[in-house]
C-alpha positions in Angstrom: -63.0 -137.8 -7.0 -63.7 -141.5 -6.7 -66.8 -142.6 -8.7 -68.9 -143.5 -5.4 -68.2 -140.3 -3.9 -69.1 -138.4 -6.6 -72.6 -140.5 -7.0 -73.5 -139.6 -3.0 -72.3 -135.9 -4.0 -74.9 -135.7 -7.2 -77.2 -137.9 -5.0 -77.2 -134.8 -1.8 -77.3 -131.9 -4.6 -80.4 -133.2 -6.1 -81.9 -133.7 -2.5 -81.2 -129.9 -1.5 -82.4 -128.9 -5.0 -86.3 -130.4 -3.8 -85.6 -129.1 -0.1 -86.5 -125.4 -1.5 -89.9 -126.6 -2.6 -90.2 -128.3 0.7 -89.2 -125.2 2.3 -92.1 -123.5 0.3 -94.5 -125.9 1.4 -93.7 -125.2 5.4 -93.5 -121.5 4.6 -97.4 -121.8 3.8 -97.9 -123.4 7.7 -95.6 -121.6 9.8 -93.4 -118.4 10.7 -90.4 -118.7 8.4 -88.0 -117.9 11.7 -89.6 -120.7 13.5 -89.8 -123.0 10.8 -85.9 -122.9 10.6 -85.6 -123.2 14.6 -87.8 -126.5 14.7 -85.4 -127.6 11.3 -82.4 -127.3 13.7 -84.2 -128.5 16.7 -85.3 -131.8 15.3 -81.5 -132.2 13.8 -80.1 -131.9 17.2 -82.6 -134.0 18.9 -82.7 -136.8 20.0 -79.4 -137.6 17.8 -77.2 -135.3 20.3 -78.6 -137.7 23.0 -76.5 -140.7 21.8 -73.9 -139.2 19.7 -70.9 -137.7 21.7 -69.4 -134.1 21.0 -66.4 -133.9 18.6 -63.3 -133.7 20.8 -61.0 -132.4 18.3 -63.1 -129.6 17.2 -62.8 -126.5 19.3 -65.9 -125.4 20.9 -65.7 -122.2 19.1 -65.6 -123.4 15.4 -68.5 -125.7 16.4 -70.5 -122.7 17.9 -69.4 -120.9 14.6 -70.7 -123.3 12.0 -73.5 -123.6 13.8 -74.6 -120.1 13.7 -73.3 -119.3 10.6 -75.1 -122.4 8.9 -78.3 -122.1 11.1 -78.9 -118.1 10.8 -76.5 -117.1 8.4 -77.4 -119.5 5.7 -81.1 -121.0 6.3 -82.6 -118.3 8.0 -81.5 -115.4 6.1 -82.9 -117.8 2.9 -86.1 -118.3 4.9 -86.2 -114.8 5.3 -85.7 -114.3 1.9 -88.3 -116.6 0.3 -91.0 -115.2 2.7 -90.3 -112.0 1.0 -91.1 -113.4 -2.5 -88.1 -115.1 -3.5 -89.2 -118.3 -5.4 -87.7 -121.7 -4.7 -86.4 -122.2 -7.8 -84.3 -119.0 -8.1 -83.1 -119.2 -4.5 -81.9 -122.5 -5.0 -79.7 -120.9 -7.9 -78.6 -118.0 -6.0 -77.5 -119.8 -3.2 -75.0 -121.7 -5.3 -72.8 -118.5 -5.9 -71.0 -120.2 -2.3 -69.3 -122.4 -4.8 -67.1 -120.0 -6.1 -66.8 -118.0 -2.7 -65.7 -121.3 -1.1 -62.8 -121.8 -4.0 -62.0 -118.6 -3.7 -62.0 -118.6 0.5 -60.3 -122.0 0.1 -57.6 -120.5 -2.3 -56.6 -117.2 0.3 -56.7 -119.1 3.6 -56.0 -122.8 3.0 -53.6 -122.2 -0.3 -55.2 -124.6 -2.4 -54.9 -124.4 -5.9 -57.4 -124.2 -8.9 -56.6 -125.7 -12.1 -57.2 -123.6 -15.3 -60.0 -126.1 -16.9 -61.6 -125.6 -13.3 -61.4 -121.5 -13.7 -63.1 -122.2 -17.1 -65.9 -124.3 -15.7 -66.4 -121.4 -13.1 -66.7 -118.9 -15.8 -69.0 -121.1 -18.1 -71.2 -121.6 -14.9 -71.3 -118.1 -14.1 -72.6 -117.4 -17.7 -75.1 -120.0 -17.1 -76.5 -118.3 -14.0 -76.5 -114.9 -15.3 -78.7 -116.2 -18.1 -80.9 -117.8 -15.6 -81.0 -114.7 -13.3 -81.7 -112.4 -15.9 -84.6 -114.3 -17.3 -85.8 -115.2 -13.9 -89.6 -114.4 -12.8 -90.0 -111.0 -11.6 -91.6 -111.6 -8.6 -88.0 -111.5 -7.0 -87.2 -109.0 -5.0 -83.6 -107.1 -4.9 -84.0 -107.4 -1.4 -84.3 -110.9 -1.7 -81.4 -111.7 -4.2 -79.4 -109.4 -1.7 -80.2 -112.1 1.1 -79.9 -115.0 -0.5 -76.1 -113.8 -1.7 -75.6 -113.0 2.1 -76.9 -116.8 3.1 -74.2 -118.1 0.3 -71.5 -116.2 1.8 -72.3 -117.9 5.0 -72.6 -121.0 3.4 -69.2 -120.6 2.2 -67.1 -119.9 5.6 -69.3 -122.9 7.0 -67.1 -124.9 4.2 -63.8 -123.3 5.0 -64.6 -124.2 8.9 -64.7 -128.2 8.0 -61.9 -127.7 5.6 -59.9 -126.1 8.7 -60.4 -128.2 11.2 -61.4 -131.5 9.5 -63.7 -133.3 12.0 -63.4 -136.9 12.4 -66.9 -137.9 13.4 -69.2 -136.0 10.8 -72.3 -137.0 12.2 -71.3 -135.6 15.5 -70.4 -132.5 14.2 -73.4 -131.8 12.4 -75.6 -132.7 15.3 -73.5 -131.0 17.8 -73.4 -127.5 15.8 -77.0 -127.4 15.7 -77.5 -127.6 19.5 -75.8 -123.8 18.7 -78.3 -123.1 15.8 -81.6 -123.8 17.8 -81.6 -121.6 20.5 -80.3 -118.2 18.2 -83.1 -119.2 15.9 -85.8 -119.3 18.8 -84.3 -116.2 20.2 -84.5 -114.4 16.3 -88.3 -115.8 16.0 -89.0 -114.2 19.2 -87.5 -111.0 18.5 -89.4 -110.9 14.8 -92.7 -111.8 15.7 -93.1 -112.1 19.6 -95.1 -114.7 20.9 -97.6 -114.8 18.1 -95.6 -117.6 16.3 -95.3 -119.8 18.8 -98.9 -119.4 19.5 -100.0 -120.3 16.2 -97.8 -123.3 16.1 -100.8 -125.2 17.4 -102.9 -124.5 14.4 -100.0 -124.4 11.8 -98.4 -127.8 12.9 -100.0 -129.4 9.9 -98.9 -132.7 8.4 -97.3 -130.7 5.5 -95.3 -128.6 7.9 -94.4 -131.8 10.1 -93.2 -133.7 7.2 -91.1 -130.4 5.7 -89.7 -130.1 9.0 -88.5 -133.7 9.2 -87.4 -133.5 5.6 -85.3 -130.6 6.2 -84.0 -131.8 9.7 -82.9 -135.5 8.6 -82.3 -136.1 5.2 -81.2 -132.4 3.9 -78.9 -131.6 7.0 -78.4 -135.0 8.8 -77.9 -137.2 5.9 -76.9 -134.2 3.3 -74.3 -132.2 5.2 -73.0 -135.3 6.5 -72.1 -136.6 3.2 -71.4 -133.0 2.0 -68.7 -132.2 4.5 -67.1 -135.4 4.4 -66.7 -134.7 1.0 -65.2 -131.1 1.9 -62.9 -132.8 4.6 -61.4 -135.3 1.6 -61.0 -133.6 -1.4 -60.0 -129.7 -2.4 -62.8 -127.3 -2.5 -62.4 -126.5 -6.2 -63.2 -130.6 -6.6 -66.2 -130.5 -4.4 -68.1 -127.2 -4.3 -69.0 -126.6 -8.2 -71.0 -130.0 -7.8 -73.1 -127.5 -5.6 -74.0 -126.0 -8.9 -76.4 -129.0 -9.8 -78.5 -127.6 -7.2 -80.5 -124.9 -9.1 -81.4 -127.5 -11.8 -82.7 -129.8 -9.4 -84.4 -127.1 -7.7 -86.0 -125.1 -10.6 -87.4 -128.5 -12.2 -88.7 -129.7 -8.3 -90.5 -126.2 -8.2 -91.9 -126.5 -11.7 -93.1 -130.0 -10.7 -94.4 -129.5 -7.6 -95.5 -125.5 -7.6 -96.3 -125.3 -11.7 -93.2 -122.3 -11.4 -93.0 -121.8 -15.5 -89.7 -120.5 -16.8 -88.7 -119.0 -20.0 -86.6 -120.7 -22.5 -83.4 -118.9 -21.8 -83.4 -120.4 -18.1 -83.6 -123.9 -19.5 -80.7 -122.9 -22.0 -78.8 -121.3 -18.6 -79.4 -124.7 -16.3 -77.6 -126.7 -19.9 -74.7 -124.3 -19.6 -74.1 -124.6 -15.7 -74.3 -128.1 -16.5 -71.5 -127.9 -19.1 -69.2 -126.2 -16.4 -69.9 -128.7 -13.9 -68.9 -131.3 -16.2 -65.6 -129.4 -17.2 -64.9 -128.9 -13.4 -65.4 -132.5 -13.0 -63.1 -133.6 -16.0 -60.4 -131.0 -15.1 -58.1 -133.7 -14.1 -57.8 -135.7 -17.2 -57.8 -132.6 -19.2 -54.5 -131.2 -18.3 -53.1 -133.0 -15.1 -50.0 -130.7 -14.5 -51.7 -127.6 -15.7 -52.2 -125.3 -12.4 -52.6 -121.9 -11.7 -52.3 -120.0 -8.4 -56.3 -118.8 -7.3 
């Protein structure tokens, strides 16, 4: 990756890591499903009024990405966090999407994975296992399963981007959110009836409004504009592992904002994850000619 693109990728992962604490702040005032619906409503509006729909992307792919991204990824994550998953651990488990993305890209798009990248994945997985094994006990098995499901959804979103390679990524992010928002409002109504909407007048505090704005414009519009452009430009094995930086940012932010404490083994696991990412990034210079079919 070019140094400028690599720097943007790292910046986005730092933003995404802090986003889990931003979600936690919003969940203290709003229904989790309504919070997600509002996030994608403001991702779409008012920008959709000024940005033309990406014509080269089939409508089915745009709608599929929107539903998978809004419902399969973020609705499921918010559901898991409302069931007791901590922001730090949620940010960690979601990054298993890096491995699902590499595998799906290898299977569906015939992308190749270098052996140093394979070892980088193994090293990062060991770090993740160490962190999960010493994570706070408040996280439930159901919550863990939900976040893993969200990780698979994110991987599918990455593959859609790689398959269709939208020319205007801002238009792609904005217009896909047009399909996310209605589905999320329906789910909010199915789950809670009219009560979440009635409570919105009292629950829409400055903290909740800030959470919605950050998630919509910083995390989604800016973050996925950058990320999807990187996914379109580079092989998945070069980009996806950068997301393993997200739990490091997420855990540190959760520690700073919510005073969430972790065992020394968790910090050691994060160091191992960083070592695995470093191996991924350095792989083209280690053994340039050594490739293995995934």
